[in-house]
N, C-alpha and C positions, 0 to 999 in steps of 0.2 A: 369129220364135217359136220354141220350144227344142222338142223332139221326146224322147220317152219310149225312154231308154236301157236300160233294163235289157233284158238280150241271152236270157236264158233262163228257164226256170222253175224251175231247180238256185238261180241268182243271187234271182229272190226268194224260195225257201226259205231261203237261208241268212241273209238278212236278216232276214224274218221270225225267224227262230230267235235272233238275234242282238239284235234289238230286247226279245224274250220274256226272253231273259237279262240285259236290262240291269233291267228292270225286277224279276224275281228276287233279283238283288244287290244291287238300291237298297231292297229290302223290309228292313223293322225289325221288323215281326209285328205287322201290320193296320195301317200307313203306309208310303208309300216316301218317304225323302229323294231332291228332286231330281240329286245327285252326291254321293259320298262328299266329305269334305275341305270344300268351299266353302260345300256348303248342306247341314249335316250333321242338319236338323229336318225338321220336315211344314211345307209352306209351303202356301198356304189354294189356291191356284187349280192350282199344279202339281201337290198331290194330286189335283184334280178331273180333270185331263188322267189321271192314272195310270189313274184307275178305268176311261177306256174303253180302255184299252192292257191293264190285265184282264181287261175283260170281252170279249176277242177270245179268251180261252183258261181264264180263270175268272171266270164270273160271281160265285161266293160272295164271292173275294176283294176283286172291284170292288166290291161293296157294302160290306165292311166298310171301306176306303178313306175312302167319303163318310161311315159312321157315326164312326169314329175322328175325322175331322174334327169332325161336330157335337159330341163328346162335350167338344170346349173352347169349348163359345158360351158366353157370359156370358148374365147374367140378361135384359141390355137387349135382347139378341136379337138382337148384334154377335155373328160368328163372326172370330177372331183371325188376321191375317195368318201367323204364325208360334204354333205346337205346341211346346215346350219337352218332350218325356215324355221325353229322359233326359238329365242334364249332358254336355257337351261345351264343354272349356276352350278349342278351338282354334276358336270363333266370337265375334264381336262385331259390335252390340251384345246379350248374353246376357240371362237373366231377371230377372238384379239391375240391370240399367243398366234395364230398363223397369220393373218394379217393379209389376208387375200381380197382381190378388186375383181371377183368375177361376177357373174349376173345376178346371186344368189349368196348369201356368205358360206364360204365351205373352207374345206382344207385346200392345199396346192399343189397335192399328190392323185395317183390316181388309185384302181384296183383293176384285178382280174376282167377283162372284157366279156364274161360271160351273155353278158344282155346284149351281144349282137347276137347267140345262138339262141337267147330265150326269145327274143322278139319273133325270130323265124318260127316256133314253136308256136308262140301265139297265134300267126299267121294260120300255120298248119289246120290249129284246132278248130278254127273257124274262118275260113278264106273270105267268104264274103262278107263278113263282120269288119276284118281284120285288115283287109288291103288297104283300104285308104289311109289309114292309121300305119300301116307301114312302110307306106309310100313317103306318109310325111317325116318319118323319122330315118328315113334311108339316108338321106346326102348328110345328116349329123351322123350317123355310124359310119359311116365312110368316112366320113371327117375324122374320127376317133381313132379308126383303124389307120389313118395316114399320118397321124400323130405319132403312134407308136413307132413306125417306121421312120418317121424323120427324127423322132427324138430320144430315142429308148434302145437303136440296135447298135450292136458293136461292130467293130471291122470284122469280125467272122461271121454277121448275120445272125448273132442271137438277138432277143429282147432281151432287155437286163432293167433292173430296178433300180433306183436313187435313195431306198429308204424303204428300210423292211415292212413295213407297215402298208406301201406299195404293192406289194405282195400278196395281201392277205393272211400268210405265215409270219406272223409278226417275230417270233423268238426261235423261228427252225435253225438247226444246225449251218445250214446254207450260208448265213449273212458271220460267222463265226470268227474268220480271217478277215474280213475286211469292217468288222466290228473292232477287231482288236487295235488297228491303227489308228484311230479317234481317241483323243484325249478330250475328254469332258470337264476339263477342269475349273473354264469358264461358266460353264451352263447357268448357273446360279441358284436359287430356292426354285421349289416348287413344288406344290401338293398335288401328289395321285389322289384319284378318286375311284379308281377301276376296284385296288384293296379293299375299299370300304363296303362292295357287295358280293366278292368275290374271296375266298382265302386265299392269299398273298402265296400258298406253295402253289397254286393253280395257275398263276398267272408270271409274265416276262419280271427278271430280276431289276434291281435297283440299277446294278452294273449297265440291263441292256436299255433301261428308260433313259438313263442319262443321254446315252449315246442317242437314241431315238430324237429328243426334243434339241440336243446339240446341232442335228443333221436339218429339224425343223427351223429354228435359228440362224443356222447358216442361209437357207435357201429365201427365207425371209428378209435378211440384208439384200440379199442379192436380187429382191424385188420379185421371185418366184420367175424370173427370166430364163426359159428353156437354156439357151446357147451359155449364160452366165453360170447356171446351174451344172452344165457338164462340164465346164473347165475345173482342170485340177479337183474333181469331185474325189474325197474318199472311198464312198460308197456308191457304187458301179458294180453290181453281182447280176450275173446271166441267168436268166431263172426259168425253169423248164414250167413252171406256173402259168406265168403270163404269156411265156412261148406259145405253149400247145393250145391253151385257148383263145388266144388271139388268131395264131391257125385255123382252129376251127369256128370260130365266128367269123372268118374274112370266106369260109367255104361256104358254111350259110348263107351270106349276105349275097354270094354269086350264086346259087342253086334259087334263091327267093328273087333275089331281083331279075334274075332270067326270064322266071316263071311270070312275075307282073311286068315285063317289058318295062323295068327301069335301065337308069345309064351304068351299066356295069364294067364299062370301058377304062382299064389296067389291072381288074379286080384278079384276073387268071395270072398278069404277070407278078404280081404280089404275094400270090398264094404261092406261085413256085420259088420265089425269094425265101419262103418262112420256111420251106420244106426243104430248100436247102441250106437254111440258117441252123434248123434243129438238127443238123448231123454233127455240129458243132457242140453240141449238149451230151455228148455220149463221150462218155470217161472210159477210154478202152484199160485202163489199168485197174478198173472195179467191174467194166462189163454192164455199166446201166448207165441210163440218163441221168443228168446230175448238174447241179451249180458250180460256177468257176466266178472268182473274183475277175473283174474284166481288167484290173490295174496289175495285176501282176500274173493269172494266168492259172492260182492256186484252185484245185479244186476242191469242193467239200467232201468228197468221198462219204456219202449220205444218201441210201436210199430209203426217199423219202416216198409217201403219197404222191407228191406231186412227181416222182417220175413214171409214176404210171399212166399220165393224164395224155403219154402219146399215142394210146389208142383212140382215145378222145379226140384227139387232133386230124387223126385220119390217118396215122401210120398204124401200119402193118406189126409190125416191133416184135415178133412171134417169140423172140429173145427173152423178153424181158416177164413172159410168162410163168416161166421156171421161178425167175423173183419173186411174182407175186404168191406160187407154191409156198415158197419155203416161207414168205412173210406171214401165208396166212397159218400155215400150218404151227406157226410161234404165237400167233393172236388171235386166240377165238374170237374177238369183236369187232367183225370190220380189220379196215386196213391200216395200222396205225400210221400219226405222222412221223415217225423215224424207224426204222426195223428192229424190233425187240433185242438183237441179237449186236445192235451197235451200243460202245459202251456210253454213247450220250443219252441214250434214251432215258426216259422220264415220263413213267405212264400218265400223271395229271397233270405236268406243266405243259399246258396250251399245246404249242406247236414242237414237241421235240419228244412226244408218244401217243396222246392220246387220236383217237379215231374219231373225225369230223362226217356226218351224215350227208352232207352236201359233196362232200369230196368224194364217199364212197360210190355216189349216186354218180359223179363223173368218171368215175373209173369203172364201175361197174357198168354203164350204160356204152362206155366208150369198147371195152373189149366184148361185148356181147357184139355190137356191129361188126368187129373183128373177126366174130365167130369162134371166140374164146367160152368154152362153159364156164369158166370160174366167174365173168360175170355175174352169170345168175347166183352162184355161191356168195358174192359179196353182197349181191341184194339180199337174200336170204338172213345174211349174218346182219345185214344193218335195219332189217325191220325188226329181227329179233332183239339185240338191244334197245331200239325203241320201244317195241314191246313191252320188256320187262322194266324199262327204266325209264322210260317218259322221254318228253319233248326237249332234251336238254341240250347248253349249247356244243357238249362234247362229251365222249365217254373215255372210260379207263380201258384201253384195248386188251387187258390181260382178263379183270372180271368183270367188264361190262359197266361197271359201275358207273354214276351220273356224277358229272363236271360242270365247273363254269355255272353259265347262268340257267336260268328256268326259263320258261313257257318260250320258247325260242323260235323266231320266226322261221329259219330257214330250214330247221329240224321238221318242222310241224311240214311244213311246203313239201320237203323231199317226201315223206310217208306219205302225200294225198298224191303228189304227182307220180313217185316212182317205188317207195319202198312198202307201201300198204298194198301195194295192187297184188293182184296174183299173178304170176309167172305165165 
C-alpha cells in the first residue's frame, strides 16, 4: 500500500492554490470548461464536479455552475451532456452535427447525473445560503431523474445508455458487443479534433469514433425523439455508472427535499425501483457488478471502476471489497478503469485502463460510507498520484504517469473537495 507523501504544509498550500487557479482559468463566466482546447464547452458531469471545487472557496460560484447546467434542460427533463454556450470551431462534433432544439445549443444525450448529489452537498456546505437555490432547482432535478426512469430503463429495471458518450466512459469494453453490431459504412467523412490536442494512443480508436458518429447521425434523423430513438436501437447497454449514480442522486434528493419540506411524493418508490433494478447488474458468472447488452443479454465480463460505484449508490455490497483489493494489489495508482488482469486492459487509452480522480472519489467515498477501510486507501492513492503527476485528465494506473488533457477541472476539483484533504 502507498503512504501519503505530502511533506509540508507549504506543499499542501501550493497544490491547493494551483487547483483553485485551474478552476478560475477554466471559468468561462457561469460555467467551466474541462480544459482549454480539447473540451471547450460545458460538460455535464465535469461541471458538477467543478461545483464541488468552487464550493471550497466560493459557494455562490459553485451554485452558479449547477444553475447554468440546468439552464440547458430540455422540456422532456433531459439535461444534455454538452452545452454549446459559445461557438468554437476547434471542436468536433459541434452543434451543427447534433442538430438539437433545446433552450441552448446542445448535444442530444445526457451524462451520469452526479449533479443531483452534488447540489445537496452545496446545500449542506451552507444550508442558509443554499436553501432557496436548491429549492429552485428541485423540480428540475426531479424531472431529470424521472426522465431516466421513463426513457432509460430496461425490462429488468436497469438504467441503460444509448451512446457510449452518454455513459461518460466513452471507449470502455462495456460497449464492445453492442458496437460490433453497428455498420458505419455510410457515416461519411469527418475530421476529429481531439487527436490534435492529445496523443492518438490515449484516445478512442477510429473504429470507435465511426460508430459514435453513426449513432449521433441516426438520432438526429429521428429528431432526437426519445420514443423513436428507443425503437430498434442497436446500442442499448445497461450501465452501472448511470444506474448507481442515479440511485445515489435520488436518495440525496429525497433526504434534502424532506429536510426543506419540498414535495418528495413518489421519490421513495422510485428509489426502491432502482434498488431492485441494481440486482440485474450483478453478473453471476463473474461475481461482480457489470454491464450487459440489453438487446441480447450478453455480459461485458468487465471489472471496471464503474463496478465499484455500488457503494456510492448506498448498496452495502461487501462481496465487492475483495475485488477492489485485487485491483489495488495489481495497480498502485488508484482504481483503473479496467482491471489490469483483463486482456483488454490498456494503461493509457482513455477508459480501457487509466485511473480517473473523480471515479476514485466516488468509489472511495462510497466505500468509506459503507465502512470499508479501502475507501481511505483509494483516497491516499489518489492524493499520491495527483501530488506526483499534477492535475491532468487521467493517469496510467501502473506508473502514475500523466495522460490526457492538462490543467483539468475535475481533477483540480477532486483535489480540493476530497483527495487533498486530511483523512
